[in-house]
C-alpha positions as protocol buffer text, in pm:
chain_id: "A"
residue {
  index: 1
  type: UNK
  ca { x: 2872 y: -1661 z: 2934 }
}
residue {
  index: 2
  type: UNK
  ca { x: 2679 y: -1933 z: 3106 }
}
residue {
  index: 3
  type: UNK
  ca { x: 2335 y: -2030 z: 2987 }
}
residue {
  index: 4
  type: UNK
  ca { x: 2070 y: -1820 z: 3159 }
}
residue {
  index: 5
  type: UNK
  ca { x: 2319 y: -1546 z: 3258 }
}
residue {
  index: 6
  type: UNK
  ca { x: 2139 y: -1276 z: 3050 }
}
residue {
  index: 7
  type: UNK
  ca { x: 1832 y: -1327 z: 3270 }
}
residue {
  index: 8
  type: UNK
  ca { x: 2037 y: -1357 z: 3584 }
}
residue {
  index: 9
  type: UNK
  ca { x: 2175 y: -1012 z: 3519 }
}
residue {
  index: 10
  type: UNK
  ca { x: 1819 y: -872 z: 3560 }
}
residue {
  index: 11
  type: UNK
  ca { x: 1762 y: -1040 z: 3896 }
}
residue {
  index: 12
  type: UNK
  ca { x: 1842 y: -877 z: 4233 }
}
residue {
  index: 13
  type: UNK
  ca { x: 2208 y: -885 z: 4333 }
}
residue {
  index: 14
  type: UNK
  ca { x: 2154 y: -1178 z: 4578 }
}
residue {
  index: 15
  type: UNK
  ca { x: 2070 y: -1400 z: 4286 }
}
residue {
  index: 16
  type: UNK
  ca { x: 2344 y: -1276 z: 4049 }
}
residue {
  index: 17
  type: UNK
  ca { x: 2598 y: -1543 z: 4124 }
}
residue {
  index: 18
  type: UNK
  ca { x: 2718 y: -1861 z: 3972 }
}
residue {
  index: 19
  type: UNK
  ca { x: 2412 y: -2075 z: 4056 }
}
residue {
  index: 20
  type: UNK
  ca { x: 2400 y: -2372 z: 3819 }
}
residue {
  index: 21
  type: UNK
  ca { x: 2050 y: -2475 z: 3916 }
}
residue {
  index: 22
  type: UNK
  ca { x: 1903 y: -2129 z: 3874 }
}
residue {
  index: 23
  type: UNK
  ca { x: 2086 y: -2085 z: 3541 }
}
residue {
  index: 24
  type: UNK
  ca { x: 1942 y: -2427 z: 3432 }
}
residue {
  index: 25
  type: UNK
  ca { x: 1592 y: -2313 z: 3540 }
}
residue {
  index: 26
  type: UNK
  ca { x: 1621 y: -1989 z: 3333 }
}
residue {
  index: 27
  type: UNK
  ca { x: 1773 y: -2152 z: 3028 }
}
residue {
  index: 28
  type: UNK
  ca { x: 1441 y: -2244 z: 2853 }
}
residue {
  index: 29
  type: UNK
  ca { x: 1311 y: -1892 z: 2908 }
}
residue {
  index: 30
  type: UNK
  ca { x: 1625 y: -1738 z: 2769 }
}
residue {
  index: 31
  type: UNK
  ca { x: 1601 y: -1966 z: 2467 }
}
residue {
  index: 32
  type: UNK
  ca { x: 1245 y: -1843 z: 2405 }
}
residue {
  index: 33
  type: UNK
  ca { x: 1317 y: -1472 z: 2466 }
}
residue {
  index: 34
  type: UNK
  ca { x: 1658 y: -1458 z: 2298 }
}
residue {
  index: 35
  type: UNK
  ca { x: 1855 y: -1663 z: 2048 }
}
residue {
  index: 36
  type: UNK
  ca { x: 1959 y: -2016 z: 2154 }
}
residue {
  index: 37
  type: UNK
  ca { x: 2322 y: -2121 z: 2175 }
}
residue {
  index: 38
  type: UNK
  ca { x: 2492 y: -2306 z: 1898 }
}
residue {
  index: 39
  type: UNK
  ca { x: 2503 y: -2635 z: 2082 }
}
residue {
  index: 40
  type: UNK
  ca { x: 2147 y: -2617 z: 2215 }
}
residue {
  index: 41
  type: UNK
  ca { x: 1876 y: -2834 z: 2057 }
}
residue {
  index: 42
  type: UNK
  ca { x: 1649 y: -2531 z: 2041 }
}
residue {
  index: 43
  type: UNK
  ca { x: 1907 y: -2314 z: 1855 }
}
residue {
  index: 44
  type: UNK
  ca { x: 1687 y: -2318 z: 1543 }
}
residue {
  index: 45
  type: UNK
  ca { x: 1406 y: -2140 z: 1721 }
}
residue {
  index: 46
  type: UNK
  ca { x: 1396 y: -1758 z: 1667 }
}
residue {
  index: 47
  type: UNK
  ca { x: 1412 y: -1550 z: 1978 }
}
residue {
  index: 48
  type: UNK
  ca { x: 1122 y: -1329 z: 2064 }
}
residue {
  index: 49
  type: UNK
  ca { x: 1361 y: -1034 z: 2115 }
}
residue {
  index: 50
  type: UNK
  ca { x: 1483 y: -1074 z: 1757 }
}
residue {
  index: 51
  type: UNK
  ca { x: 1124 y: -1096 z: 1627 }
}
residue {
  index: 52
  type: UNK
  ca { x: 1038 y: -777 z: 1816 }
}
residue {
  index: 53
  type: UNK
  ca { x: 1334 y: -598 z: 1667 }
}
residue {
  index: 54
  type: UNK
  ca { x: 1211 y: -698 z: 1320 }
}
residue {
  index: 55
  type: UNK
  ca { x: 860 y: -569 z: 1381 }
}
residue {
  index: 56
  type: UNK
  ca { x: 921 y: -211 z: 1240 }
}
residue {
  index: 57
  type: UNK
  ca { x: 1009 y: -356 z: 905 }
}
residue {
  index: 58
  type: UNK
  ca { x: 663 y: -516 z: 883 }
}
residue {
  index: 59
  type: UNK
  ca { x: 518 y: -165 z: 864 }
}
residue {
  index: 60
  type: UNK
  ca { x: 775 y: -24 z: 615 }
}
residue {
  index: 61
  type: UNK
  ca { x: 651 y: -121 z: 267 }
}
residue {
  index: 62
  type: UNK
  ca { x: 938 y: 62 z: 101 }
}
residue {
  index: 63
  type: UNK
  ca { x: 1199 y: -39 z: 360 }
}
residue {
  index: 64
  type: UNK
  ca { x: 1354 y: 126 z: 658 }
}
residue {
  index: 65
  type: UNK
  ca { x: 1627 y: 394 z: 620 }
}
residue {
  index: 66
  type: UNK
  ca { x: 1868 y: 199 z: 837 }
}
residue {
  index: 67
  type: UNK
  ca { x: 1770 y: -146 z: 717 }
}
residue {
  index: 68
  type: UNK
  ca { x: 1699 y: -309 z: 384 }
}
residue {
  index: 69
  type: UNK
  ca { x: 1413 y: -511 z: 533 }
}
residue {
  index: 70
  type: UNK
  ca { x: 1059 y: -424 z: 429 }
}
residue {
  index: 71
  type: UNK
  ca { x: 704 y: -545 z: 460 }
}
residue {
  index: 72
  type: UNK
  ca { x: 674 y: -907 z: 328 }
}
residue {
  index: 73
  type: UNK
  ca { x: 455 y: -956 z: 21 }
}
residue {
  index: 74
  type: UNK
  ca { x: 206 y: -1172 z: 214 }
}
residue {
  index: 75
  type: UNK
  ca { x: 164 y: -902 z: 478 }
}
residue {
  index: 76
  type: UNK
  ca { x: 84 y: -621 z: 227 }
}
residue {
  index: 77
  type: UNK
  ca { x: -284 y: -692 z: 168 }
}
residue {
  index: 78
  type: UNK
  ca { x: -348 y: -703 z: 546 }
}
residue {
  index: 79
  type: UNK
  ca { x: -167 y: -379 z: 597 }
}
residue {
  index: 80
  type: UNK
  ca { x: -361 y: -208 z: 310 }
}
residue {
  index: 81
  type: UNK
  ca { x: -687 y: -328 z: 461 }
}
residue {
  index: 82
  type: UNK
  ca { x: -591 y: -181 z: 797 }
}
residue {
  index: 83
  type: UNK
  ca { x: -535 y: 150 z: 619 }
}
residue {
  index: 84
  type: UNK
  ca { x: -887 y: 121 z: 470 }
}
residue {
  index: 85
  type: UNK
  ca { x: -759 y: 83 z: 113 }
}
residue {
  index: 86
  type: UNK
  ca { x: -1037 y: -152 z: 11 }
}
residue {
  index: 87
  type: UNK
  ca { x: -953 y: -216 z: -359 }
}
residue {
  index: 88
  type: UNK
  ca { x: -597 y: -349 z: -285 }
}
residue {
  index: 89
  type: UNK
  ca { x: -675 y: -661 z: -485 }
}
residue {
  index: 90
  type: UNK
  ca { x: -673 y: -470 z: -824 }
}
residue {
  index: 91
  type: UNK
  ca { x: -333 y: -309 z: -763 }
}
residue {
  index: 92
  type: UNK
  ca { x: -6 y: -480 z: -857 }
}
residue {
  index: 93
  type: UNK
  ca { x: 206 y: -585 z: -556 }
}
residue {
  index: 94
  type: UNK
  ca { x: 489 y: -346 z: -634 }
}
residue {
  index: 95
  type: UNK
  ca { x: 251 y: -53 z: -671 }
}
residue {
  index: 96
  type: UNK
  ca { x: 67 y: -152 z: -359 }
}
residue {
  index: 97
  type: UNK
  ca { x: 382 y: -81 z: -162 }
}
residue {
  index: 98
  type: UNK
  ca { x: 374 y: 280 z: -287 }
}
residue {
  index: 99
  type: UNK
  ca { x: 8 y: 305 z: -203 }
}
residue {
  index: 100
  type: UNK
  ca { x: 43 y: 185 z: 152 }
}
residue {
  index: 101
  type: UNK
  ca { x: 343 y: 406 z: 200 }
}
residue {
  index: 102
  type: UNK
  ca { x: 168 y: 722 z: 71 }
}
residue {
  index: 103
  type: UNK
  ca { x: -207 y: 691 z: 136 }
}
residue {
  index: 104
  type: UNK
  ca { x: -222 y: 810 z: 501 }
}
residue {
  index: 105
  type: UNK
  ca { x: -134 y: 1171 z: 428 }
}
residue {
  index: 106
  type: UNK
  ca { x: -396 y: 1176 z: 144 }
}
residue {
  index: 107
  type: UNK
  ca { x: -687 y: 1100 z: 379 }
}
residue {
  index: 108
  type: UNK
  ca { x: -711 y: 1468 z: 479 }
}
residue {
  index: 109
  type: UNK
  ca { x: -795 y: 1545 z: 115 }
}
residue {
  index: 110
  type: UNK
  ca { x: -1028 y: 1253 z: 49 }
}
residue {
  index: 111
  type: UNK
  ca { x: -1315 y: 1340 z: -180 }
}
residue {
  index: 112
  type: UNK
  ca { x: -1123 y: 1606 z: -369 }
}
residue {
  index: 113
  type: UNK
  ca { x: -979 y: 1617 z: -723 }
}
residue {
  index: 114
  type: UNK
  ca { x: -625 y: 1616 z: -586 }
}
residue {
  index: 115
  type: UNK
  ca { x: -694 y: 1299 z: -382 }
}
residue {
  index: 116
  type: UNK
  ca { x: -827 y: 1110 z: -682 }
}
residue {
  index: 117
  type: UNK
  ca { x: -551 y: 1219 z: -918 }
}
residue {
  index: 118
  type: UNK
  ca { x: -272 y: 1135 z: -664 }
}
residue {
  index: 119
  type: UNK
  ca { x: -424 y: 801 z: -575 }
}
residue {
  index: 120
  type: UNK
  ca { x: -457 y: 689 z: -936 }
}
residue {
  index: 121
  type: UNK
  ca { x: -94 y: 786 z: -1003 }
}
residue {
  index: 122
  type: UNK
  ca { x: 12 y: 580 z: -697 }
}
residue {
  index: 123
  type: UNK
  ca { x: -193 y: 274 z: -801 }
}
residue {
  index: 124
  type: UNK
  ca { x: -108 y: 245 z: -1172 }
}
residue {
  index: 125
  type: UNK
  ca { x: 238 y: 268 z: -1321 }
}
residue {
  index: 126
  type: UNK
  ca { x: 97 y: 246 z: -1672 }
}
residue {
  index: 127
  type: UNK
  ca { x: -98 y: 569 z: -1623 }
}
residue {
  index: 128
  type: UNK
  ca { x: 83 y: 881 z: -1749 }
}
residue {
  index: 129
  type: UNK
  ca { x: -168 y: 1162 z: -1689 }
}
residue {
  index: 130
  type: UNK
  ca { x: -493 y: 1198 z: -1499 }
}
residue {
  index: 131
  type: UNK
  ca { x: -728 y: 1488 z: -1546 }
}
residue {
  index: 132
  type: UNK
  ca { x: -1062 y: 1532 z: -1360 }
}
residue {
  index: 133
  type: UNK
  ca { x: -1316 y: 1755 z: -1536 }
}
residue {
  index: 134
  type: UNK
  ca { x: -1583 y: 1867 z: -1292 }
}
residue {
  index: 135
  type: UNK
  ca { x: -1791 y: 2089 z: -1529 }
}
residue {
  index: 136
  type: UNK
  ca { x: -1904 y: 1989 z: -1875 }
}
residue {
  index: 137
  type: UNK
  ca { x: -1873 y: 2271 z: -2118 }
}
residue {
  index: 138
  type: UNK
  ca { x: -2162 y: 2146 z: -2335 }
}
residue {
  index: 139
  type: UNK
  ca { x: -2148 y: 2114 z: -2709 }
}
residue {
  index: 140
  type: UNK
  ca { x: -1790 y: 2150 z: -2846 }
}
residue {
  index: 141
  type: UNK
  ca { x: -1779 y: 2207 z: -3220 }
}
residue {
  index: 142
  type: UNK
  ca { x: -1547 y: 1957 z: -3384 }
}
residue {
  index: 143
  type: UNK
  ca { x: -1504 y: 1744 z: -3074 }
}
residue {
  index: 144
  type: UNK
  ca { x: -1843 y: 1656 z: -2928 }
}
residue {
  index: 145
  type: UNK
  ca { x: -2031 y: 1342 z: -3028 }
}
residue {
  index: 146
  type: UNK
  ca { x: -2408 y: 1391 z: -3029 }
}
residue {
  index: 147
  type: UNK
  ca { x: -2556 y: 1160 z: -2761 }
}
residue {
  index: 148
  type: UNK
  ca { x: -2218 y: 1070 z: -2608 }
}
residue {
  index: 149
  type: UNK
  ca { x: -2041 y: 1368 z: -2471 }
}
residue {
  index: 150
  type: UNK
  ca { x: -2255 y: 1662 z: -2583 }
}
residue {
  index: 151
  type: UNK
  ca { x: -2491 y: 1859 z: -2356 }
}
residue {
  index: 152
  type: UNK
  ca { x: -2758 y: 2114 z: -2473 }
}
residue {
  index: 153
  type: UNK
  ca { x: -2929 y: 2153 z: -2141 }
}
residue {
  index: 154
  type: UNK
  ca { x: -2812 y: 2249 z: -1792 }
}
residue {
  index: 155
  type: UNK
  ca { x: -2497 y: 2101 z: -1630 }
}
residue {
  index: 156
  type: UNK
  ca { x: -2536 y: 1760 z: -1469 }
}
residue {
  index: 157
  type: UNK
  ca { x: -2513 y: 1796 z: -1091 }
}
residue {
  index: 158
  type: UNK
  ca { x: -2268 y: 1576 z: -890 }
}
residue {
  index: 159
  type: UNK
  ca { x: -2099 y: 1458 z: -1206 }
}
residue {
  index: 160
  type: UNK
  ca { x: -1742 y: 1456 z: -1325 }
}
residue {
  index: 161
  type: UNK
  ca { x: -1521 y: 1300 z: -1592 }
}
residue {
  index: 162
  type: UNK
  ca { x: -1187 y: 1124 z: -1541 }
}
residue {
  index: 163
  type: UNK
  ca { x: -956 y: 1143 z: -1840 }
}
residue {
  index: 164
  type: UNK
  ca { x: -667 y: 900 z: -1815 }
}
residue {
  index: 165
  type: UNK
  ca { x: -365 y: 901 z: -2045 }
}
residue {
  index: 166
  type: UNK
  ca { x: -156 y: 582 z: -2074 }
}
residue {
  index: 167
  type: UNK
  ca { x: 220 y: 565 z: -2119 }
}
residue {
  index: 168
  type: UNK
  ca { x: 196 y: 310 z: -2393 }
}
residue {
  index: 169
  type: UNK
  ca { x: 68 y: 409 z: -2740 }
}
residue {
  index: 170
  type: UNK
  ca { x: -81 y: 64 z: -2815 }
}
residue {
  index: 171
  type: UNK
  ca { x: -263 y: -140 z: -2553 }
}
residue {
  index: 172
  type: UNK
  ca { x: -422 y: -476 z: -2642 }
}
residue {
  index: 173
  type: UNK
  ca { x: -796 y: -486 z: -2607 }
}
residue {
  index: 174
  type: UNK
  ca { x: -795 y: -744 z: -2329 }
}
residue {
  index: 175
  type: UNK
  ca { x: -532 y: -550 z: -2130 }
}
residue {
  index: 176
  type: UNK
  ca { x: -725 y: -225 z: -2178 }
}
residue {
  index: 177
  type: UNK
  ca { x: -1053 y: -387 z: -2065 }
}
residue {
  index: 178
  type: UNK
  ca { x: -882 y: -519 z: -1746 }
}
residue {
  index: 179
  type: UNK
  ca { x: -715 y: -189 z: -1679 }
}
residue {
  index: 180
  type: UNK
  ca { x: -1051 y: -7 z: -1710 }
}
residue {
  index: 181
  type: UNK
  ca { x: -1202 y: -243 z: -1453 }
}
residue {
  index: 182
  type: UNK
  ca { x: -911 y: -177 z: -1219 }
}
residue {
  index: 183
  type: UNK
  ca { x: -937 y: 196 z: -1267 }
}
residue {
  index: 184
  type: UNK
  ca { x: -1307 y: 192 z: -1197 }
}
residue {
  index: 185
  type: UNK
  ca { x: -1255 y: -2 z: -882 }
}
residue {
  index: 186
  type: UNK
  ca { x: -1016 y: 261 z: -745 }
}
residue {
  index: 187
  type: UNK
  ca { x: -1227 y: 554 z: -867 }
}
residue {
  index: 188
  type: UNK
  ca { x: -1547 y: 404 z: -709 }
}
residue {
  index: 189
  type: UNK
  ca { x: -1348 y: 373 z: -381 }
}
residue {
  index: 190
  type: UNK
  ca { x: -1211 y: 728 z: -395 }
}
residue {
  index: 191
  type: UNK
  ca { x: -1505 y: 935 z: -523 }
}
residue {
  index: 192
  type: UNK
  ca { x: -1777 y: 1085 z: -304 }
}
residue {
  index: 193
  type: UNK
  ca { x: -2070 y: 832 z: -277 }
}
residue {
  index: 194
  type: UNK
  ca { x: -2328 y: 1077 z: -419 }
}
residue {
  index: 195
  type: UNK
  ca { x: -2139 y: 1146 z: -739 }
}
residue {
  index: 196
  type: UNK
  ca { x: -2144 y: 990 z: -1085 }
}
residue {
  index: 197
  type: UNK
  ca { x: -1860 y: 991 z: -1338 }
}
residue {
  index: 198
  type: UNK
  ca { x: -1749 y: 894 z: -1686 }
}
residue {
  index: 199
  type: UNK
  ca { x: -1410 y: 738 z: -1761 }
}
residue {
  index: 200
  type: UNK
  ca { x: -1209 y: 815 z: -2068 }
}
residue {
  index: 201
  type: UNK
  ca { x: -887 y: 623 z: -2146 }
}
residue {
  index: 202
  type: UNK
  ca { x: -656 y: 721 z: -2424 }
}
residue {
  index: 203
  type: UNK
  ca { x: -300 y: 628 z: -2516 }
}
residue {
  index: 204
  type: UNK
  ca { x: -23 y: 886 z: -2486 }
}
residue {
  index: 205
  type: UNK
  ca { x: 66 y: 1101 z: -2781 }
}
residue {
  index: 206
  type: UNK
  ca { x: 424 y: 1102 z: -2892 }
}
residue {
  index: 207
  type: UNK
  ca { x: 563 y: 1451 z: -2935 }
}
residue {
  index: 208
  type: UNK
  ca { x: 721 y: 1530 z: -3272 }
}
């Protein structure tokens, strides 16, 4: 196939002939749009057509079904920001792929308990269980701590508690403190603006 013939094939029939001058004129454009030939000095340049074919993989954080390509790591924060997931900086890169892939269907339930529970599960692999308690049941004999989680008056309006269970039984203090900051960043993003909350983190309990 002569250089420039791919573009010649798209011209009117009168031009689709062995015209060396026209083929030479079209050669630079073909090198830009398509892949260059092996013996051409511009062969190292990627063709625009190939770049366009690779575009769907940029928006596939978990990969395409027919292709192993997926969103590059450097592109994930930009994609998360375009999807309005503001606290993407506190989520590990591998977990961020799951967040980007699954957050759009959740927007219809934003501000609900289901939204918060599902989002925390997407963001943190170390989290085993998430429970959102929307109504405090006051003083609980044998469990309540006076001045901490006991209530002798009316219920607190626009308040809820997030109880998070970790997969690991023992978590170093520094890791636990960092995890709490990351959890709060996601909860602050996901909760309704007029609400307040308390966060409780506890290790998982091994069943006997």
